[in-house]
KEKOL-415587 format. One record per residue (C-alpha): residue number from 1; residue in three letters; chain; x, y, z. Coordinates in nm, 2 decimals, decimal comma. Example, Ala and Ser with C-alpha at 12.3 -4.5 7.8 and 13.67 -1.06 7.14 Angstrom:
BEGIN
<node><seq>1</seq><type>Ala</type><mol>A</mol><X>1,23</X><Y>-0,45</Y><Z>0,78</Z></node>
<node><seq>2</seq><type>Ser</type><mol>A</mol><X>1,37</X><Y>-0,11</Y><Z>0,71</Z></node>
This chain:
BEGIN
<node><seq>1</seq><type>Met</type><mol>A</mol><X>2,61</X><Y>24,39</Y><Z>7,58</Z></node>
<node><seq>2</seq><type>Gly</type><mol>A</mol><X>2,67</X><Y>24,34</Y><Z>7,20</Z></node>
<node><seq>3</seq><type>Leu</type><mol>A</mol><X>3,05</X><Y>24,33</Y><Z>7,26</Z></node>
<node><seq>4</seq><type>Cys</type><mol>A</mol><X>3,01</X><Y>24,07</Y><Z>7,52</Z></node>
<node><seq>5</seq><type>Gln</type><mol>A</mol><X>2,79</X><Y>23,85</Y><Z>7,30</Z></node>
<node><seq>6</seq><type>Asp</type><mol>A</mol><X>3,04</X><Y>23,90</Y><Z>7,02</Z></node>
<node><seq>7</seq><type>Val</type><mol>A</mol><X>3,32</X><Y>23,78</Y><Z>7,25</Z></node>
<node><seq>8</seq><type>Phe</type><mol>A</mol><X>3,12</X><Y>23,48</Y><Z>7,36</Z></node>
<node><seq>9</seq><type>Ser</type><mol>A</mol><X>3,02</X><Y>23,40</Y><Z>7,01</Z></node>
<node><seq>10</seq><type>Lys</type><mol>A</mol><X>3,38</X><Y>23,41</Y><Z>6,89</Z></node>
<node><seq>11</seq><type>Met</type><mol>A</mol><X>3,49</X><Y>23,21</Y><Z>7,19</Z></node>
<node><seq>12</seq><type>Ala</type><mol>A</mol><X>3,22</X><Y>22,95</Y><Z>7,12</Z></node>
<node><seq>13</seq><type>Thr</type><mol>A</mol><X>3,33</X><Y>22,93</Y><Z>6,75</Z></node>
<node><seq>14</seq><type>Tyr</type><mol>A</mol><X>3,70</X><Y>22,89</Y><Z>6,86</Z></node>
<node><seq>15</seq><type>Leu</type><mol>A</mol><X>3,62</X><Y>22,62</Y><Z>7,12</Z></node>
<node><seq>16</seq><type>Lys</type><mol>A</mol><X>3,40</X><Y>22,44</Y><Z>6,86</Z></node>
<node><seq>17</seq><type>Gly</type><mol>A</mol><X>3,69</X><Y>22,45</Y><Z>6,61</Z></node>
<node><seq>18</seq><type>Glu</type><mol>A</mol><X>3,93</X><Y>22,31</Y><Z>6,88</Z></node>
<node><seq>19</seq><type>Leu</type><mol>A</mol><X>3,68</X><Y>22,03</Y><Z>6,97</Z></node>
<node><seq>20</seq><type>Thr</type><mol>A</mol><X>3,63</X><Y>21,95</Y><Z>6,60</Z></node>
<node><seq>21</seq><type>Ala</type><mol>A</mol><X>4,01</X><Y>21,93</Y><Z>6,55</Z></node>
<node><seq>22</seq><type>Thr</type><mol>A</mol><X>4,05</X><Y>21,71</Y><Z>6,85</Z></node>
<node><seq>23</seq><type>Ser</type><mol>A</mol><X>3,76</X><Y>21,49</Y><Z>6,73</Z></node>
<node><seq>24</seq><type>Glu</type><mol>A</mol><X>3,92</X><Y>21,46</Y><Z>6,38</Z></node>
<node><seq>25</seq><type>Asp</type><mol>A</mol><X>4,26</X><Y>21,37</Y><Z>6,54</Z></node>
<node><seq>26</seq><type>Tyr</type><mol>A</mol><X>4,09</X><Y>21,09</Y><Z>6,74</Z></node>
<node><seq>27</seq><type>Lys</type><mol>A</mol><X>3,92</X><Y>20,97</Y><Z>6,42</Z></node>
<node><seq>28</seq><type>Leu</type><mol>A</mol><X>4,25</X><Y>20,97</Y><Z>6,24</Z></node>
<node><seq>29</seq><type>Leu</type><mol>A</mol><X>4,41</X><Y>20,78</Y><Z>6,52</Z></node>
<node><seq>30</seq><type>Glu</type><mol>A</mol><X>4,13</X><Y>20,53</Y><Z>6,52</Z></node>
<node><seq>31</seq><type>Asn</type><mol>A</mol><X>4,17</X><Y>20,47</Y><Z>6,14</Z></node>
<node><seq>32</seq><type>Met</type><mol>A</mol><X>4,55</X><Y>20,44</Y><Z>6,18</Z></node>
<node><seq>33</seq><type>Asn</type><mol>A</mol><X>4,49</X><Y>20,18</Y><Z>6,46</Z></node>
<node><seq>34</seq><type>Lys</type><mol>A</mol><X>4,25</X><Y>19,98</Y><Z>6,24</Z></node>
<node><seq>35</seq><type>Leu</type><mol>A</mol><X>4,50</X><Y>19,98</Y><Z>5,95</Z></node>
<node><seq>36</seq><type>Thr</type><mol>A</mol><X>4,78</X><Y>19,88</Y><Z>6,18</Z></node>
<node><seq>37</seq><type>Ser</type><mol>A</mol><X>4,57</X><Y>19,60</Y><Z>6,31</Z></node>
<node><seq>38</seq><type>Leu</type><mol>A</mol><X>4,50</X><Y>19,48</Y><Z>5,96</Z></node>
<node><seq>39</seq><type>Lys</type><mol>A</mol><X>4,86</X><Y>19,50</Y><Z>5,87</Z></node>
<node><seq>40</seq><type>Tyr</type><mol>A</mol><X>4,95</X><Y>19,29</Y><Z>6,18</Z></node>
<node><seq>41</seq><type>Leu</type><mol>A</mol><X>4,69</X><Y>19,03</Y><Z>6,08</Z></node>
<node><seq>42</seq><type>Glu</type><mol>A</mol><X>4,85</X><Y>19,02</Y><Z>5,73</Z></node>
<node><seq>43</seq><type>Met</type><mol>A</mol><X>5,20</X><Y>18,98</Y><Z>5,88</Z></node>
<node><seq>44</seq><type>Lys</type><mol>A</mol><X>5,06</X><Y>18,70</Y><Z>6,10</Z></node>
<node><seq>45</seq><type>Asp</type><mol>A</mol><X>4,93</X><Y>18,51</Y><Z>5,80</Z></node>
<node><seq>46</seq><type>Ile</type><mol>A</mol><X>5,26</X><Y>18,56</Y><Z>5,62</Z></node>
<node><seq>47</seq><type>Ala</type><mol>A</mol><X>5,45</X><Y>18,43</Y><Z>5,92</Z></node>
<node><seq>48</seq><type>Ile</type><mol>A</mol><X>5,22</X><Y>18,13</Y><Z>5,95</Z></node>
<node><seq>49</seq><type>Asn</type><mol>A</mol><X>5,28</X><Y>18,05</Y><Z>5,58</Z></node>
<node><seq>50</seq><type>Ile</type><mol>A</mol><X>5,65</X><Y>18,09</Y><Z>5,62</Z></node>
<node><seq>51</seq><type>Arg</type><mol>A</mol><X>5,65</X><Y>17,85</Y><Z>5,92</Z></node>
<node><seq>52</seq><type>Arg</type><mol>A</mol><X>5,44</X><Y>17,60</Y><Z>5,73</Z></node>
<node><seq>53</seq><type>Asn</type><mol>A</mol><X>5,67</X><Y>17,62</Y><Z>5,42</Z></node>
<node><seq>54</seq><type>Leu</type><mol>A</mol><X>5,98</X><Y>17,59</Y><Z>5,64</Z></node>
<node><seq>55</seq><type>Lys</type><mol>A</mol><X>5,84</X><Y>17,28</Y><Z>5,81</Z></node>
<node><seq>56</seq><type>Asp</type><mol>A</mol><X>5,76</X><Y>17,13</Y><Z>5,46</Z></node>
<node><seq>57</seq><type>Leu</type><mol>A</mol><X>6,12</X><Y>17,21</Y><Z>5,35</Z></node>
<node><seq>58</seq><type>Ser</type><mol>A</mol><X>6,26</X><Y>17,05</Y><Z>5,66</Z></node>
<node><seq>59</seq><type>Gln</type><mol>A</mol><X>6,07</X><Y>16,74</Y><Z>5,60</Z></node>
<node><seq>60</seq><type>Lys</type><mol>A</mol><X>6,17</X><Y>16,72</Y><Z>5,24</Z></node>
<node><seq>61</seq><type>Tyr</type><mol>A</mol><X>6,53</X><Y>16,78</Y><Z>5,33</Z></node>
<node><seq>62</seq><type>Ala</type><mol>A</mol><X>6,51</X><Y>16,50</Y><Z>5,60</Z></node>
<node><seq>63</seq><type>Ala</type><mol>A</mol><X>6,37</X><Y>16,27</Y><Z>5,33</Z></node>
<node><seq>64</seq><type>Leu</type><mol>A</mol><X>6,65</X><Y>16,36</Y><Z>5,10</Z></node>
<node><seq>65</seq><type>Gln</type><mol>A</mol><X>6,93</X><Y>16,32</Y><Z>5,36</Z></node>
<node><seq>66</seq><type>Pro</type><mol>A</mol><X>6,98</X><Y>15,94</Y><Z>5,31</Z></node>
<node><seq>67</seq><type>His</type><mol>A</mol><X>7,03</X><Y>16,01</Y><Z>4,93</Z></node>
<node><seq>68</seq><type>Leu</type><mol>A</mol><X>7,26</X><Y>16,30</Y><Z>5,00</Z></node>
<node><seq>69</seq><type>Asp</type><mol>A</mol><X>7,47</X><Y>16,07</Y><Z>5,23</Z></node>
<node><seq>70</seq><type>Gln</type><mol>A</mol><X>7,48</X><Y>15,81</Y><Z>4,96</Z></node>
<node><seq>71</seq><type>Ile</type><mol>A</mol><X>7,60</X><Y>16,07</Y><Z>4,71</Z></node>
<node><seq>72</seq><type>Thr</type><mol>A</mol><X>7,87</X><Y>16,18</Y><Z>4,95</Z></node>
<node><seq>73</seq><type>Leu</type><mol>A</mol><X>7,98</X><Y>15,82</Y><Z>5,00</Z></node>
<node><seq>74</seq><type>Thr</type><mol>A</mol><X>7,99</X><Y>15,76</Y><Z>4,63</Z></node>
<node><seq>75</seq><type>Glu</type><mol>A</mol><X>8,20</X><Y>16,08</Y><Z>4,58</Z></node>
<node><seq>76</seq><type>Glu</type><mol>A</mol><X>8,45</X><Y>15,95</Y><Z>4,84</Z></node>
<node><seq>77</seq><type>Arg</type><mol>A</mol><X>8,47</X><Y>15,61</Y><Z>4,67</Z></node>
<node><seq>78</seq><type>Val</type><mol>A</mol><X>8,51</X><Y>15,77</Y><Z>4,32</Z></node>
<node><seq>79</seq><type>Ala</type><mol>A</mol><X>8,79</X><Y>15,98</Y><Z>4,46</Z></node>
<node><seq>80</seq><type>Ala</type><mol>A</mol><X>8,96</X><Y>15,67</Y><Z>4,61</Z></node>
<node><seq>81</seq><type>Leu</type><mol>A</mol><X>8,93</X><Y>15,50</Y><Z>4,27</Z></node>
<node><seq>82</seq><type>Glu</type><mol>A</mol><X>9,08</X><Y>15,79</Y><Z>4,10</Z></node>
<node><seq>83</seq><type>Arg</type><mol>A</mol><X>9,37</X><Y>15,79</Y><Z>4,33</Z></node>
<node><seq>84</seq><type>Ala</type><mol>A</mol><X>9,42</X><Y>15,41</Y><Z>4,28</Z></node>
<node><seq>85</seq><type>Ala</type><mol>A</mol><X>9,39</X><Y>15,46</Y><Z>3,90</Z></node>
<node><seq>86</seq><type>Cys</type><mol>A</mol><X>9,66</X><Y>15,72</Y><Z>3,91</Z></node>
<node><seq>87</seq><type>Lys</type><mol>A</mol><X>9,89</X><Y>15,49</Y><Z>4,11</Z></node>
<node><seq>88</seq><type>Val</type><mol>A</mol><X>9,82</X><Y>15,20</Y><Z>3,87</Z></node>
<node><seq>89</seq><type>Asp</type><mol>A</mol><X>9,89</X><Y>15,44</Y><Z>3,57</Z></node>
<node><seq>90</seq><type>Ala</type><mol>A</mol><X>10,22</X><Y>15,55</Y><Z>3,72</Z></node>
<node><seq>91</seq><type>Tyr</type><mol>A</mol><X>10,32</X><Y>15,19</Y><Z>3,80</Z></node>
<node><seq>92</seq><type>Ser</type><mol>A</mol><X>10,23</X><Y>15,08</Y><Z>3,45</Z></node>
<node><seq>93</seq><type>Lys</type><mol>A</mol><X>10,44</X><Y>15,36</Y><Z>3,30</Z></node>
<node><seq>94</seq><type>Lys</type><mol>A</mol><X>10,74</X><Y>15,25</Y><Z>3,52</Z></node>
<node><seq>95</seq><type>Leu</type><mol>A</mol><X>10,69</X><Y>14,89</Y><Z>3,40</Z></node>
<node><seq>96</seq><type>Glu</type><mol>A</mol><X>10,67</X><Y>15,01</Y><Z>3,04</Z></node>
<node><seq>97</seq><type>Ala</type><mol>A</mol><X>10,99</X><Y>15,21</Y><Z>3,08</Z></node>
<node><seq>98</seq><type>Lys</type><mol>A</mol><X>11,16</X><Y>14,90</Y><Z>3,23</Z></node>
<node><seq>99</seq><type>Tyr</type><mol>A</mol><X>11,03</X><Y>14,68</Y><Z>2,96</Z></node>
<node><seq>100</seq><type>Lys</type><mol>A</mol><X>11,16</X><Y>14,92</Y><Z>2,68</Z></node>
<node><seq>101</seq><type>Lys</type><mol>A</mol><X>11,50</X><Y>14,94</Y><Z>2,86</Z></node>
<node><seq>102</seq><type>Leu</type><mol>A</mol><X>11,52</X><Y>14,56</Y><Z>2,88</Z></node>
<node><seq>103</seq><type>Glu</type><mol>A</mol><X>11,42</X><Y>14,53</Y><Z>2,51</Z></node>
<node><seq>104</seq><type>Arg</type><mol>A</mol><X>11,71</X><Y>14,76</Y><Z>2,41</Z></node>
<node><seq>105</seq><type>Leu</type><mol>A</mol><X>11,95</X><Y>14,53</Y><Z>2,59</Z></node>
């Protein structure tokens, strides 16, 4: 009878250990789920802030667009003026050369 009680006692201790380990595993999973949930909430807040900032930037860019268009137009006009100035400069050099040639005659 003592041997049977010893076997049952050890079996009970073993099963208690198994149940404790399983219970601890579930507690660990519960904690991991809670942390994951918190992390997702943080990520949600970050995504909301990013969306809000992106919307603000889009509005600011839209407000700047007319000015950017004006800058582009001014750049194009300046380039056209530079080309015209180069042509006038080349023409004036030709006239000067002709004038010097006529002066020598």
